[in-house]
N, C-alpha and C positions, 0 to 999 in steps of 0.2 A: 755357684750363684750366677756367674756370667753365662753359663750354659743355659740355665733356666730362663734368663732374660732373653737370650738369643732365640730360644725355642718359642717363647711367647710372642716375640716380634714376628717370627715366621708364621705362626698360627694366626696372628692378627690380620695378616694380609688377606687370606681367603675368607675369614670371618667378615671383615669389612666389605669385601666384594659381594658376599651373599646378602649382607644387610642392605647394601646400596641397591642391589638388583631387586630384592624383595620389596623394598620400600618404593622404588620406582614403579614396579608393577602394580602394587596395591593402590597408590594414589591415582593411577590411571584407570584402574578398574572401577573405582567408585564413580557413579554417574555425576555429571556436572563438570564444570571447568572453572578456572579462576576468573573468567570474564563473563560468565553467564548472567550475572546481575546487572551488567552494563548494557541493558537492552535499549537505553535511550541513545546509544551511539549509532551512527549510520553503519550499515554493513561493511562499507569500504574501510572505514576507520577501524572497525573491530578486526577486520581481516589483516590490516597492516600491523595492528598490535600483536596479533597471534604470530604473524610472520617475524616480527622483531624478536620474539621469544622462542622461535622455531616450533611453535605449537601447531603450525599448519602442515607439518611434515608427518609421515607415518610414524607410528609408535616405535618401531624398531630403529628408525633413523634418529629419533629423539633419544633413544636409549644409548646408542653408540656415541652420539654427540655429547651427552651428559657424562658418560664414562671417560671419554677423552679429556673433558675438562677436569673431571675429578682426579685423573691420573696426574694432572699438572697442578693440583692443589686448589683449583677453582671450584667453589661450591655453587656458583651460579649467581643470578640476580633476582632480587625480590620483585614480585609482580605488584605488590601493594605499597611497599615502601619505596617510592620512586627515587631513582638515582642512588640506591643503596645496594651494595652487594651483600650476599649472605655472609661472606667472610667478614665484612665490616660489622654487620649486625652482631654476629656471634663473638667477634673480638671484644665488643663492648659489653655484651650480655653475659658471657661465660664467667668473667671474674666476679660478677655480682652473684651468680648462682653458686660458684665455688665458695665465696665468702659466707653466704647464707648456709650452704650445706655443711661446711666445716664447723660453723658456729653451732648448728643443730647437732652435729656428730659429737662435738666436745661436750655439750650438755648431756647428751645421751650416755656417753662413756663415764663422765665424772659423777653422774647421778645414778645411772642404771646399775653399774657394776657394784659400787659400794652398797646400794640399796639391796641388791640381790644377796651380797655377802652377809649383810646384817640380818636379813630374813632367814638365811640358812643357819647362821650361828644361834639366833634366837628362835629356832624352830618350835612351832606349836605354842608360841607365846602371843601376847597381845601385839607385840612389835611385828611379828611374822604375819599375823592376820591383817594388820593395818597395811603393811607393805603390799601384800597380795591383793588387798582391796583396791589400793591405788593403782597397781599395775593392771589389774583387770579393767578398771575404769579407763586407764590410758589406752589399752588395746581396743576396748569396745566403742569408745566415743569417737566419732569421725573427726578428722582434723579441722574441717570447717566449723564444727560446733565448738571445739576447743578455741579456735581463733576468734570466733564471735564472742565467746565468754571472756577471753582475755581483753579484747577490744572494749567490751562494755565495762569491765571492772577497772582496768588500768588506764584506758583512754578516755572513756566518757564519765564514769563515776568518780574515780580518784583524780583523773586528769594529770597523771604523772609521767606518761609515756606517749610518744606520737604513735598514731595508728596507721600511717600511710607514708609512702615514699621511702627513699634510701639516701639520706643526706648526712647522717652522723652515726656514731656508735649507738646512740640511744634508739635510733630507728631499727637497729638489728635485733634488739632484745625480744620484742613481741613476736615477730616472724620466726625467730630461732626457737623460742619456746613452743610455738604452735607446731613447728616442723619436728621438734624433738620429742613431743609427747608420746607418740606411739612407739618409736624406737627405744626410748628410755624404758618404757614398761616392758617391752620385749626383751631387752638386754637384762633387765632385773630378774625376770622369770627364768631366763636361760641360765644366768649366773647362779641363781639359787639352786636350780636343779643340778647343775654341774658341781657346785661346792658340796652339796649333800651327798652326791655320788662318790666324790673323792674322799670325803670324811669317813666313809665306810671302809676304805682300803686298809689292809693289814699294816702297811708301813706307816700310816698315820697313827694308828693305835700304838705302834711300837715307839714312835717319836714321843707320844704323850706318856707312855709308861717309863721312858727314860728321864722324865722330869721336865721336859720342854713345856713351857707355858702354853696355854691355849692360844694366846695372841701370836706368839712366835710360830706356833704350828700352822696357824692360818696363813700368816704372811709369808713364811719361808717355804712351806711345803704345799699346803692345800691350794692357795690362790693361784700360784703359777701353773700348777697342773690342771686347774679348773678352767683356765683361760683358753684352752685349745678350741672348744666348741664356740666360745664367744668370738675368738679371732676369725674362725671360719665364716661367720655371718657378717663380720665387719666389712669384707670386700663388697658384696652386693649391697649391704646396708649403706656404705659410703656412697656408692653410685646412685642408690635410690634417693638419698638425702640431697645429693647435688642435682640430680636430674628429675627427681619426682616431686619437686616443690611447685607444681603447676598451680594448684589451688591456692597455696600460701602466697605465691608471688602475685597472683591475680587479686586476692583479697586485700593485700597491703599495697597494691600498685607499685610493685618492685620491678624495675626494668631488667629482669633476668631472662634466662633461656626458656623457663617454663611459661612465662607470660607470652613471649614471642611464639612459642610452639602452639599455644591455644589460639592466638590470633591467626597463625598460619593455617591451622586446620580449618578454622571458620572461614577464612578467605580463600581456601584452596590454593595457597601459595606453595606450589610444588617444590621449588628449589629450597625454600626455607624449611619446609617440612623434612625434606631429605637431609638437609644440612644439619639440623638439630638432632635428627635420629642418628646420624653417623657419629656426631660428637658424643651423644649418650652412650652408644655402643663402645666407642673408644675409651670413655671414662670407666665403663664397667670392666673392660679388659685390663686397664691399668690398675684398678682397685683390686681385682682378683690376683694379679701378679704380685702386688705388694703384700697381700695376705699370705701367699705362698712363701714369700721371702721372710715374713714374720714367723712362720713355722720354725725355720732354722734358728731363730733367735730364742724362741721359747723352748725348743727341744732340738738340739743339734743332731740327735739320732734319727730324726724323721727324714726319710728319703723321699724327695719330691720328684715325681715323675711327670714331666710336662707333656 
């Protein structure tokens, strides 16, 4: 286990370097700059602003300057949020995105996996058809449509839940449900397919023939062996839920990383774009490492090669 973690840390260093370099290059290739809209400023003032952020230097000098700061843990300064560093912005925004992401992940796991098991056990029945209809709808309907529907029903019509901001546990529910809709449906379909595959195995039929009840067979034998494909997708799914809540955070005015990333792209805030991208990449690496560790819990015979 410790060897796996050590290998993942060693691999993370070149991966983060490549992500940082690629992001730096891409944001500079796109035409325009962070201060192009400030055309009302005198040329001298605009030049001084660019000099303050080292944007008047050649691109290769900007690159080495940024990488040197990055090596010391400095993600830079925001061009639009005056007097705020990227480290400060992300330190405040990341916990919000993590809280929202894990709330969505908890809903997806607690609803999606049991729903998939239920559909598999009740295969070709009304329950199965209803579950598959709901999961198909969950995958097909865009997140912003789900969010708009939830806001209308629970916020405007019933008026029982707040529809914006991030101030109490009640403010978490609607964004978490919006974020979890697609992943819940995906986990349900994946669990159903995996459970049906395992139920056809010879050792499952042997367990049933020895008098083990259907419920005990599902819980003790089928479910655990069916979770391997589900656990495989939980790594990237966790990172997606934490980092991919751009639209949800924007819809509900949540001060998370997704909202800051959207404003950073709109404002061409170079350092903030690169800082959020690096954090997203790091979270994905951590999530995939945790998934690899979970393999040994579900099946100790699995040999993990890092």
